[in-house]
Every structure is written in C-alpha cells, then in structure tokens.
N, C-alpha and C positions, 0 to 999 in steps of 0.2 A: 743629405750632408753626411759624409763619412766621419766617423770618430777617429781623431788623429792618434789616440793611444792605441787603438786596435790596429790601425793601418801601419803605424811605425813598428809594432811588434811583428806583424807579418813580413814587412820589408826587411827588418834586421835579420830575422830567421832565414829569409831567402838569400840574403847576402852572405851570411855565415855558411850556408849550405854550399854556395858557389866558390867561396875562397876561405875555407876553414883556417888555413895557415898562410894567408896572403895569396898573391898572384905571382907565381914563380916566373912567369914569362915577362909580365909588365915590370915587376920590381927589379929585374936584372937587365932589362932592355932599354927602358925609357927613363930619362933624367927626371928627377923630382921637381925640376923647375920648368919643364916643358909645358906649353899651353897649346890647346887645340880647339877647333870648332867643328861641330858635326850637325848634320841635318837629318831629321826624320822624314822619310819619303814614303808616301803611300804607293804600293805596287798593285793595288786593286781598288775597286769602288766599294764604299760602304760607310758605316757609321763609326765614328771614333769615340772611344771611351777609355779613360785612364790616363789622361795627360798629366793631371796633377799628381797622380801616383808615380808616374815615370819621373817627373821632376823631383819628387821627394826621395826617390832612390838615390839620385845623384847628390842631393843636398844632405842626406844622412852621412855621407862620407866627407863632404866639403860644403859648408854653408856659403862659400863664396862663388859657387858655380852659378853661372847665368843661364837661365832657361827662358826662351821666348816662344810663346804659343802663337801660331798663325790661325788656328781654329780653336773652338771650344768643344768640350765633350758634347756629343749629340749632333755634331756637324756631319753632313753627308759630303764625303770627299771622293775625288776621282783619282784614277791611276795617274801617278806622276806628281800629284800635289805635295807641296812641302807642308808638313803638319806642324813642325816645331824645329827649333834649333837649340843646341846646348853648347856652352863655351866655358872652358876653364882648364884646370890642371889635367894634363893628358893621362896621367896614371889613374886618376879618379874616373875619367870618362871611360877608359878601357875596362876598369874593374866593374863598373856599374852597368855597362851597355847591355849585357845579356839579360840581367834581371829586369832592367827597365823595359827592354823589348819584349821579353816573354810575357810580362804582365800586360803591357799595352796591346800586344797582338791578341792575347787571350780575351781580354775584356772587350776589345773592339769586335772580335769575332762573335761574342755573345750578344753585344748590342746590335750588330748587323743582322744576326739570325732572328732576334726578337723583333726587330723592326719589320722584317719580311713577313712574320706572322701577323703582327698588328696591322700591316697594310691590307692583308687579306680580309680583315673583319672591321675595317675602319668605319664602314657605313652601318654597322650593327651595334646595338647597345650591350656590348660584352667586353670583358677584360681578359687579356692574355696574362696568365700568372706563371711564375716559376714553381719549382718544387725544392725538396732538400737533396736532389740529385746533383750535388755540386762537388767540386774538387776539395777534399779534406784540407782544412787550413785556409782556404780562399773564399769561403762562402760569402762573407760580408762584401768582398770586392765583386764577386760574380753577381750577386743580387743587385749591387749598385749598377752594374752594366746592364742588367735587365731593365731597370728603371730608365736608364739613359736611352735604351732602344724603344721605349714607349710602353713597356710591360709593367705589371704589378707584382709585388712580392707576396708570396704565401708565407708560411711560418719560417722564421729564421732558425728556430730550434725546437726541440721537443718540449721546451719549457714555455713556449709562447701561447699555445692554445691546445684544446683537446681535439684530437682527430682519432675517432674510433674506427679502426680498420677491421678487416675480416678476422684476423687472428685475435684481436681484442674481443670481438663479438663472441667468438667460440670460447675463449677463455672465461668470459664473464657470464656465459650462459644465455646469450641473446642480447638484442639491441636494447630492449627495455631495461634490463639489469645494468647494462653498461652505461646508459645515459643517466639513470637514477643514481648510480654510484658516483659518477663523475660530478653530477650537479650537487650532490651532497657534500663533496669534499673540496671543490674548487672555489676560488673567489667569485663573487657575484658578477664581477666585471669580465670574466672569461667566457668565451663562446665555445659551443660544442658543435663539432662537425661529425657527421656519420657517413661512412662509406657504404654504399648500397649496390647490390648487383641484380636486384629484381624489383618489380613494382610492389610486391608484398613488403619488401624491406623498406622501400620508400614510404609506404603508408605507415609502417610501424615507427620509423624515425620521425615522421611528421607528428604522429600522435604523442610521441614522447617529448615533443618540444625541442627538437634539434634546431639549432640556429642556421646551420648550413648542411645541405644534403648533397653528397658527392655521388654522381652517377658514374660508376666505374665500368668501363668497357661495354657500355650498352649500345645497341643498334640505334640508328637515327629515329626509327619509329618508336622504340621504347623510350628514348629520351623525350620525345614530344609528349608522349602519354604521361611521363613523370612530371614534366613541367606543368601540364594541365592539372594533375592531381595536387601538386604543391601549391599552385595558384597564388604565388607571391607570399605565402606564409613562412617561407624560409628562403635563403639564398640557395641557388642551385649551381653546383660546380660539375662540369664534365671533365673526365680524366680517363687516360688509358689509350695508348697508341695513336695519339693525335699527330698528324703530319701536316705539312704545308698544303697537301692536296685535299685533305679532309676538313681542315679547320673552318672553312666558310660554311660548309654544310652543317657542321656541328653547331656553329654560332646561330644558324637559322632556326634551330629547334627552340630557341628562346631561353637558353641557359644564361646565367649571369656571368659566370667565370669559366674559362677553359684553362686548365693547368697543363703545361707542356714541359715534360722533363728534358726533351732534346735541346731546348734552348740553352741549357747549361752542360748537360752530360755528353752531347754529341755535336760539338762545335769545331769547325775548322778555324784555326788561328788566322786572323786578318793579316795579310802580308805587308809588313813594313820593314824598310831597311834604314840603318843608321850609317850615313856616309860621312867620313871624315874629310875635311877640306885641307 
C-alpha cells in the first residue's frame, strides 16, 4: 500500500513542473464550465500499474472528477483494451492528462518488465528484486510497480539496511573490519549484507556473520560453488548484468534473490493513449 502523503507530494511537484503558471493553451481556449469524458486505451499487451495514481492526479485538481477503472493494477491487458475512463471539467482533464499518462505508462512499463523476469523463474525458489537504480523522486512509485509485476523490493534507501560494497570494504580495511564496525553501531534489528567478488570474500563474509551475501558479477560455476559454501547459513543474492536471457540460468545455481537493475533503470514506457470523446 502506498503512503498517500508521499504520493501526493510527488504528484503535486509533477503538476507544478508541468504548469508552473497555469496552462496558457487550455486556460485561454476552453470554457471553465465545459465537461468532457476520455478513455485510457492500451496500445500494447502488458501489466497495468498506477491506475490509482493516475486517478489521484486528476482529483488533486478537482475532487469532483469521476474515474472509472475497468481493470485493477496487476491485470494483464491486450492491445485495444479500455483500461479506465475519466469524466469531468475539461480544463482539469487537459491539464492533468500528461502527468497522469507519464506516470501510468512508466509504472506499467516497470510492472511489465518485472513480470517478464518473474515468468522466467516462476518454477524456481528465487525472488526477483529491484535496486536503488530508480528515477530520482519516483522511487516509491517505481518500487510499487515492481511489486505489482510480481517482484520484490530491495532497500528503499541507504537508511534501510547495511550493504557493504567494494568501496566500503576498501575504506574500512577489509570485510571483517567493515562487518564488525557495522554490527557494533547499528540496531540489533538491522541486517548486514556484504558484496563479494570471489570465493575467498564469500568465506570471509560468512565467517563474519553476514546475514546476506551478494555474489557480484560471478560466473555460473562460481555462484554454484558459493551457494555450496554458504549452505543456507545466509541468504544469497546474485547481482550484476542480469538479463532476461541469463536470469533462468542464474536462478538454477540455487541463489535466493536475483537483483535486476534494468527493471527500473532501462524500461520502455507502456504505450497508453487517452482519447477524448
């Protein structure tokens, strides 16, 4: 469930960006009393995400706007399907349509790509997770779309959990120093994840009591060896250059989580049109 305070803040900033001093076209062309109806039409097949967000965009400008959903978030739609319709003051619809469409298309694109990855590993005990490679300002929405597509969320921010990466290890003087310093200073409820690039680092992270061990850019053979070494004593995450063509092979190594940056940072917007009647 999305936090309404966070969502409204994102949407208001988006609307301000698009019309900082009003809509010079609509305000001088359309009567303030004109009413219109428009339909959201899918122009491709995929997973829909962000309908409630699109609705909220319109209602932030006019609470009397009527928004009817024909599907719910998570639905698989086909080209030509009517997704939703909106009715109300024409000025409001025209001022809101681009922001609503941009977000709906972006989130649906993320959900669709996530779904495609999840389908590749649906018969294996592994989770597809996102990363922090999100659009600045839109992370909470984009991670929501990942969930709608069947994926799992990694950290939402640097404040959520310890992830000791290669530069942290170098700066701290090694994995042991980094883990011990973290464990000493963080709450007992927080988990520690360590990024590893070799089997030696995997063994060191395991000996230090890491809760999660990330296998970064390892070969399939090395990942299998790492999984055997760890032997369920920590969660195992695979990361680095994961593609739709390699994800099934990576999942077959026995890892618990596969983090995929491309499901948020390299996504094509899902094609949706808003047609006025």
